[in-house]
DOLODREN-280139 format. One record per residue (C-alpha): residue in three letters; x, y, z negated. Coordinates in steps of 0.001 Angstrom, whole numbers, padded with zeros to 6 digits, always signed. Each point is the difference from the previous one (the first is absolute). Layout:
BEGIN
AlaXYZ;...
END
This chain:
BEGIN
Met-022199+009778+002104;Gly+002725+000810-002542;Arg+003564-001099+000498;Thr+001263-003084-001769;Ala+002802+000121-002526;Val+002343-001415+002641;Glu-000771+002865+002358;Arg+000414+002514-002806;Arg+003396-001468-000901;Met+001338-000107+003548;Pro+001072+003660+000310;Gly+001981-000238-003241;Ala+001564-003290+001078;Val+000953+001421+003378;Arg+001509+003099-001650;Leu+002052-002255-002268;Gly+001215-001979+002983;Ala+000885+003166+001880;Ala+001999+001254-002972;Leu+001909-003288-000134;Val+000712+000219+003715;Ala+001258+003558-000295;Leu+002190-000792-002997;Ala+001679-003089+001419;Trp+000374+001262+003575;Leu+001344+003413-001014;Ala+002519-001665-002283;Ser+001101-002363+002746;Ala+000192+002782+002571;Ser+002038+002154-002364;Ala+002375-002848-000710;Cys+000420-000693+003703;Ala+000657+003649+000785;Glu+002531+000457-002782;Ala+001742-003370+000153;Ala+002252+000828+002946;Ala+000993+003476-001263;Ala+000300-000762-003714;Pro+003481-000285-001506;Leu+000996-003313-001458;Phe-000556+000998-003646;Ser-003628+000966+000680;Arg-000965-003072+002037;Gly-001261-001747-003128;Tyr-002474+002826-000554;Val-001141-000196+003611;Glu-000439-003756-000246;Met-002149+000293-003123;Leu-002028+002738+001667;Gly-000927-002467+002723;Ile-000459-003122-002120;Gly-001311+001370-003320;Pro-003534+001027+001095;Thr-000474-003284+001875;Leu+001044-002037-003048;Ala-002261+002096-002233;Leu-002882-000558+002422;Leu+000513-003783+000000;Ala+000301-000146-003791;Ala-003166+002048-000506;Leu-001824-002106+002579;Ala+001009-003301-001617;Phe-001068+001247-003434;Thr-003348+001286+001288;Val-000740-003216+001886;Arg+000855-002022-003082;Ile-002552+001791-002217;Asp-002748+000684+002565;Pro-003099-001955-001171;Tyr-001721+000177+003399;Ile+002563-002040+001932;Arg-000414-003754+000260;Arg+002822-002231-001160;Gln+000955-001112+003501;Asp+000163+003550+001355;Arg+001931+001173-003061;Arg+002617-002680+000631;Thr+000207+000975+003658;Met+000457+003688-000774;Leu+002664-000740-002625;Leu+001835-002277+002436;Ile-000088+002741+002639;Ser+001391+002478-002538;Val+002846-002380-000888;Leu+000870-000576+003665;Val-000024+003732+000717;Leu+002240+000537-003022;Cys+002358-002623+001457;Leu-000155+001837+003321;Val+000969+003257-001708;Ala+002939-001784-001638;Gln+000969-001509+003367;Asn-000035+003459+001621;Tyr+002203+001458-002684;Val+002472-002905-000030;Glu+000280+000109+003788;Tyr+000536+003761-000140;Arg+002847-000483-002468;Leu+001507-002763+002142;Val-000055+002288+003023;Met+001898+002639-001972;Ser+002575-002424-001406;Ala+002724-002169+001463;Pro-001216-002716+002396;Lys-001695-002951-001707;Ile-001401-001818+002977;Val-001618-003034-001665;Ala-001590+002042-002793;Arg-001401+002577+002400;Thr-001300-002702+002346;Leu-001839-001705-002855;Val-001454+003255-001299;Ser-001169+001092+003461;Ser-001516-003443+000707;Phe-001912+000193-003269;Gly-001500+003363+000992;Tyr-001091-001271+003398;Ser-001585-003054-001663;Val-001938+001793-002753;Arg-001761+002683+002064;Pro-002299-002364+001987;Ala-000750-001933-003205;Ile-001344+003165-001626;Leu-002304+000553+002988;Val-001409-003540-000328;Leu-000673+000625-003686;Phe-002071+003006+001105;Phe-002083-002547+001959;His-000883-001630-003321;Ile-001161+003372-001337;Val-002342+000640+002943;Arg-001362-003581+000131;Pro+001000-001970-003120;Gln-001723-003203+001154;Gly+002358-000544+002961;Arg+003152-002147-000051;Tyr+001717+001513+003064;Arg+002299-002944+000615;Trp+000842+001260+003488;Ala+001153+003323-001461;Trp+002149-001661-002664;Leu+001507-002258+002670;Ala+000933+003113+001982;Val+001531+001541-003133;Gly+002004-003175-000680;Ala+001225-000257+003598;Asn+001019+003667-000067;Ala+001973-000512-003236;Leu+001798-003109+001314;Leu+000896+001793+003223;Tyr+001619+002909-001828;Leu+001871-002328-002349;Thr+001767-001425+003046;Ser+001821+003337+000157;Leu+002474-001519-002480;Phe+001404-002171+002794;Thr-001534+001259+003292;His-000523+003288+001799;Leu-003620-000662+000986;Cys-001549+002761-002124;Phe+002896+002178-001166;Trp+003484-000055-001379;Ile+002275+002284-001990;Ser+003184+000979+001787;Glu+003451+000064-001560;Asp-000247+003783-000408;Asn-003301-000392-001945;His-002382+001031+002796;Tyr-003373-001626+000654;Val-000181-001563+003488;Ala-003373-001091+001406;Gly-000350-003432+001583;Pro-002423-001150+002729;Leu-002702-000838-002606;Ser+000588+003015-002228;Glu-003594+001246+000447;Thr-001612-003232-001256;Cys-000964+001527-003360;Leu-001513+003016+001783;Val-002016-002196+002385;Val-001269-002289-002785;Ser-000885+002999-002182;Ala-001797+001745+002883;Ala-002093-003116+000628;Leu-000842-000281-003700;Ile-000942+003696-000168;Ala-002316-000422+003001;Cys-001675-003018-001632;Leu-000283+001845-003307;Leu-001620+002984+001700;Tyr-002488-002287+001773;Met-000833-001846-003234;Thr-000478+003269-001875;Leu-002427+001485+002508;Arg-001897-003274+000342;Ala-000366-000503-003754;Phe-002285+003019-000459;His-003465+000807+001207;Pro-000616+003576+001270;Ala-001109+001295-003417;Gln+003461-000804-001418;Arg+002127+001221+002912;Arg+000982+003082-001985;Glu+001901-002179-002448;Ala+001532-002020+002833;Trp+001984+003074+001054;Ile+002233-000388-003069;Pro+001725-003208+001220;Val-000084+001341+003570;Phe+001893+003087-001173;Val+002476-002270-001794;Leu+000748-001897+003204;Leu+000467+003227+001955;Leu+002366+001190-002734;Ile+002099-003149+000417;Val+000146+000473+003774;Leu+001091+003633-000441;Ser+002705-000987-002485;Val+001434-002543+002457;Ala+000159+002701+002664;Leu+001800+002353-002405;Asp+002522-002674-000978;Tyr+000777-000709+003642;Ser+000388+003684+000862;Ile+002061+000995-003069;Gly+001678-003263-000920;Asp-000337-001707-003372;Glu+003628-000807-000693;Asn+000764+003489-001325;Gln-002832+000096-002543;Pro-000213-001808-003345;Ile-003581-001045+000850;Ser-001643-000211+003404;Tyr-003216+001732+001010;Leu-001523-003437+000564;Thr+000679-001071-003576;Val-001511+003223-001326;Ala-003026-000530+002252;Val-000455-003567-001239;Ala+000150+001195-003621;Ile-002601+002658+000739;Ser-002070-002636+001808;Cys-000119-002032-003198;Ala-001439+003007-001848;Phe-002599+000625+002700;Tyr-000985-003664+000179;Tyr-000445-000007-003759;Ile-002242+003090+000224;Trp-001976-001688+002764;Leu-000199-003264-001923;His-001190+001792-003128;Leu-002756+001740+001959;Gln-001167-003356+001374;Phe-000321-001539-003445;Val-001759+003057-001417;Arg-002470-000264+002883;Glu-000522-003728-000605;His-000538+000649-003700;Glu-002600+002676+000741;Gln-001765-002207+002529;Ala-000125-002868-002501;Leu-001503+002290-002636;Gln-002564+001380+002439;Ala-000939-003497+001168;Glu-000397-001151-003613;Gln-002229+002989-000766;Arg-002164-000691+003053;Ile-000279-003655-000960;Gln-001041+000837-003563;Ile-002627+002420+001323;Met-001359-002644+002368;Ile-000063-002632-002758;Ser-001924+002407-002245;Gln-002501+000561+002832;Ile-000444-003709+000629;Gln-000440-001181-003601;Pro-003054+002110-000949;His-001508-000676+003413;Phe+000268-003780-000362;Leu-001088-000090-003633;Tyr-002968+002279+000626;Asn-001244-002185+002870;Thr+000391-003183-002053;Leu-001796+001423-003019;Ser-002788+001300+002246;Thr-000471-003491+001376;Ile-000145-001461-003518;Gln-002479+002693-001023;Ala-002288-000918+002885;Leu+000205-003691-000843;Cys-000887+000691-003646;Arg-003398+001262+001131;Glu-000590-002697+002595;Asp+001443-003154-001586;Pro+001620+000307-003471;Gln+001354-003570+000110;Arg+001804+000617+003266;Ala+001194+003313-001380;Glu+001533-001850-002954;Cys+001894-002292+002374;Val+001272+002969+001974;Val+001099+001765-003195;Lys+001955-003079-001025;Arg+001687-000134+003402;Phe+000766+003671-000114;Gly+001391-000293-003543;Thr+002271-002845+001070;Tyr+001109+002040+002995;Leu+000856+003012-002180;Arg+001909-002090-002538;Gln+002066-001854+002604;Asn+000527+002630+002650;Ile-000306+003507-001469;Asp+003797+000224+000153;Ser-000180+000072+003798;Leu-002172+003090-000064;Asn+002723+001938-001824;Arg+002859-001166+002188;Ser+001282+001930+002988;Ser+002376-002842+000918;Leu-000720-003155+001989;Ile-001939-002985-001338;Pro-000398-003564+001305;Phe-002613-000332+002728;Glu-001714-002765-002006;Arg-000720+002455-002810;Glu-001413+002519+002454;Ile-002320-002674+001391;Glu-001193-000731-003559;His-000855+003687-000385;Thr-001860-000096+003257;Lys-001969-003165-000769;Val-001183+001290-003385;Tyr-001179+003259+001534;Ala-001651-001794+002925;Glu-001791-002493-002285;Ile-001481+002886-001968;Glu-001202+001702+003190;Val-001396-003270+001384;Glu-001964-000440-003215;Arg-001691+003307+000722;Phe-000314-000411+003777;Pro-000671-003671+000834;Asn-000112+000855+003725;Ile+003796+000364-000041;Arg+002231-003015+000659;Met+003703-000043-000787;Val+002373-002243+002000;Tyr+003654-000537-000921;Asp+002505-001517+002427;Ile+003279+000240-001937;Arg+002814-001686+001939;Asp+002846+002116-001387;Glu+000237+001183-003589;Gly+003633-000136-001110;Phe+000746+003706+000379;Phe-000441+003344-001761;Val-002332+002932+000653;Pro-000705+003334-001703;Ala-002549-000301-002795;Leu-003553+000678+001217;Thr+000642-000617+003690;Val-002643-002579+000975;Gln-002676+000821-002583;Pro-000647+003599+001167;Leu-000228-001208+003602;Val-002531-002675-000948;Glu-001872+002557-002100;Asn-000123+002335+002996;Ala-001257-002826+002231;Ile-002787-000879-002473;Arg-001141+003455-001040;His+000290+001754+003364;Gly-000474-002928+002367;Val-001849-003218-000747;Arg-002364+000925-002852;Ile-002628+001092+002495;Arg+000248-003235+002015;Glu-002328-002912-000665;Asp+002881-002394+000660;Gly+002971+002119-000932;Glu+003375-001745+000027;Val+003439+001086-001148;Arg+002917-002208+000996;Val+003442+000207-001640;Glu+002857-001708+001840;Ser+003743-000236-000571;Phe+002650-001589+002205;Arg+003521+000484+001314;Glu+000654+001603+003341;Asp+003090+001440+001742;Gly+002224-000318-003048;Gly-002416+001689-002393;His-003084-000518-002149;Val-003391+000984+001394;Ile-003190+000651-001995;Val-003251+000488+001918;Ile-003267+001252-001511;Arg-002788-000455+002523;Asp-003694+000876-000391;Asn-003116+000049+002166;Gly-001274+003260-001469;Lys-001129+003202+001618;Gly+003538+001133+000844;Phe+001211+003543+000438;Asp+002111+002125+002312;Ser+003472-000708-001401;Ala+001487+002908+001950;Leu-002195+002538-001813;Ala-001314-001458-003237;Leu+003241-000349-001996;Gly+000089+003714-000653;Asp-003616+000316-001115;Gly+000621-000893-003681;Gln-002248-003092+000135;His+002809-002488+000672;Ile+002512+001092-002614;Gly+000636-003642-000914;Ile+001342-000752+003472;Gln+002065+003206+000021;Asn+001571-000881-003347;Val+000809-003537+001111;Cys+001644+001270+003202;Glu+002250+002398-001920;Arg+000941-002444-002744;Val+000771-002886+002358;Glu+002292+002271+002020;Gln+001729+001592-003007;Leu+000452-003051-002220;Cys+000924-002748+002444;Gly+000460+001565+003429;Gly-003135-001688+001315;Arg-002660+001191+002383;Val-003807+000080+000014;Thr-002024+000075+003216;Ile-003771+000476+000274;Asp-002189-001147+002860;Ser-003581+001140-000440;Lys-002829+001297+002153;Pro-003515+000980-001046;Gly-002226-003100+000086;Asp+002863-002483+000629;Gly+001415-000536-003481;Thr+003509+000714-001233;Val+003326-001826+000034;Val+002766+001275-002289;Thr+003438-001577+000476;Val+002783+000384-002573;Arg+003516-000985+001080;Ile+002648-000548-002687;Pro+003635-000420+001176;Met+001802-003157-001053;Glu+002843+002070-001517;Thr-002346+001006-002822;Asp+000087-003569-001377;Lys+003772-000067-000412;Ala+000179+003489-001486;Gln-002797-000715-002478;Arg+001456-003326-001096;Glu+003411+001606-000501;Ala-001627+002755-002038;Arg-001717-002629-002133;Gly+003262-001905-000540;Val-000841-002967+002238;Gly+002730-001563+002129;Ala+003433+001389+000675;Gly-000924+003627-000178;Val-000543+000253-003731;Asn+002741+002582-000500;Arg-000896+002149+002963;Arg-000057+003694-000830;
END
């Protein structure tokens, strides 16, 4: 099987990310190495060498995120907010660096340092919203808020840190709070990332995993080298690079979703085109037979069929969901035509739940399969259609007393394409499930389960209720 466009783009995306890593880290390393030895007049050059590439990276990232058509509005806002916070972190690093080099300004340096300790965990929680946008993560934001309040107490306590009279940073008993909170958030983020992907997508999951390892490495470098003598810390550079990698990863996810949506739509259109001629051919064949046997009855059937086409042909061309009542109308018209031809067939409807949506041509092909491959040969053939609610979902049951078949083997024989199509469309369009219980000689029971969430989503899509403006 050929590679998808996402897989073809991944090497280029990874090469781009590697180039960004090399550029920013080499610049930061060079600045760190030269900062101590550089004369005073050249320190400005060294500072720009460390900060310039990181600022350029953030600016390019923000611009690219802003114009990327694949990214959803919520994720675009999250990425832009992360970019702004990282930009603030870069500014905080540089201001703190200048304060270290200048005369003591204890209050200003305490505020600037507290801001840096407060922002870093917040950026990690925003990464949570990239991996799983549907979560609220109140516990994580509470931890971020508690961490920020604790470091702000450094203005009047020595719990976390304080700045001495000679402008030196002195650690307090809770000085590692930011590190502990960040480590816990990184562990949760790593767990969420690995859990969010099935094995076929694990290759892409290594991008955020690499980002987290990069952050851990940068913390180790800052602790071993010290970040007070650099205009920008390794951790800040790593977080900026992480934004670029998360954007690459996010872009790949949306390209994949777009491709999957297109492929699903193509499969649905193919299945619809298979079903339409099949249904129309069978109906016209029935009418043709009745024309020879009983022209008056044939005229009645033609009128019914004409009414059906005028009122419901739109459903045949739709790959979206339709009300269950309309699907039952389709089914009843088809069944009445078949019963006209085969009087030995009896249709029974037990409809106790009908206020929900199903894919077009869900019940009718199953009833058609039951009639044509099951009960036509019976002297007292019966097809029963039931609907009811069960376990928080909608259940449709099509039951017949026909000849049955081996459901474990027959679905791949080409004779039950209607059931195969229904199974695929129910799963793709509404996340439902179709189960088949059939044995030769014992009849067949087909059960369709539609999740309750489909109702809300479909009503929002149709502009009913509070979700009219949902994207």
